[in-house]
C-alpha positions in Angstrom: 8.1 18.9 -10.2 4.9 19.5 -8.3 1.7 17.5 -9.1 -1.6 19.4 -9.0 -5.2 18.4 -10.2 -6.3 19.9 -13.5 -9.9 19.8 -14.7 -10.4 18.0 -17.9 -10.8 19.8 -21.1 -12.9 16.9 -22.4 -15.8 17.3 -20.1 -17.8 19.8 -22.3 -17.5 17.9 -25.6 -18.2 14.5 -24.0 -21.2 16.0 -22.0 -22.5 17.5 -25.3 -22.0 14.2 -27.1 -23.9 12.3 -24.3 -26.8 14.7 -24.5 -27.0 14.4 -28.3 -27.1 10.6 -27.8 -29.9 11.1 -25.2 -31.9 13.1 -27.7 -31.5 10.4 -30.2 -32.6 7.9 -27.5 -29.4 5.9 -27.7 -28.5 6.6 -24.1 -30.8 6.8 -21.2 -29.9 9.5 -18.6 -31.1 7.3 -15.7 -29.4 4.1 -16.7 -26.5 3.0 -14.6 -23.2 3.8 -16.1 -22.4 0.0 -16.2 -25.1 -0.4 -18.8 -22.7 1.2 -21.2 -19.3 0.6 -19.5 -19.6 -2.8 -17.8 -16.8 -3.0 -15.2 -16.1 0.6 -15.1 -14.8 2.2 -11.8 -18.4 3.7 -11.3 -20.1 0.2 -11.7 -22.6 1.0 -9.0 -26.4 1.1 -9.5 -26.7 4.6 -8.2 -23.9 5.9 -10.5 -26.3 6.9 -13.4 -25.4 8.9 -16.6 -27.4 11.7 -15.1 -25.3 11.7 -11.8 -22.1 11.4 -13.8 -22.9 14.4 -15.9 -23.8 16.3 -12.6 -20.6 15.4 -11.1 -22.4 13.5 -8.3 -21.8 9.9 -9.3 -19.9 8.3 -6.3 -19.1 11.4 -4.3 -20.9 12.1 -1.1 -23.2 15.2 -1.1 -21.5 16.3 2.3 -18.6 15.2 4.4 -19.2 14.6 8.1 -18.2 17.4 10.3 -14.5 16.8 11.2 -13.7 14.7 8.2 -11.3 17.3 6.9 -9.2 19.8 8.7 -10.1 22.9 6.7 -7.6 25.1 8.4 -4.7 23.0 7.1 -3.5 22.9 3.5 -6.1 20.6 1.8 -4.3 17.9 -0.3 -6.3 16.0 -2.9 -5.3 12.8 -1.3 -6.7 13.8 2.0 -10.1 14.9 0.3 -10.2 11.5 -1.6 -9.8 9.5 1.6 -12.3 11.5 3.4 -14.8 10.9 0.6 -14.0 7.1 0.7 -14.8 6.9 4.4 -18.3 8.1 3.8 -20.8 5.2 3.1 
């Protein structure tokens, strides 16, 4: 068997649910994720609900030149390690 990444089918309904909660003023888009999920993996002040919905919570905006060898087959584990090395 070969492992490969799959995108989550739950992203759309969860995103829509969160936006409804924002409209009802139950959730604040600019609040840290930890406000609602203490101890979560994204428990960092910059990891806000807004950034989470934009797929930007915790990932660097850019990788430094040379962080990945783009000519080689790109493995998910290599991408994750390269992201983890970015401050």
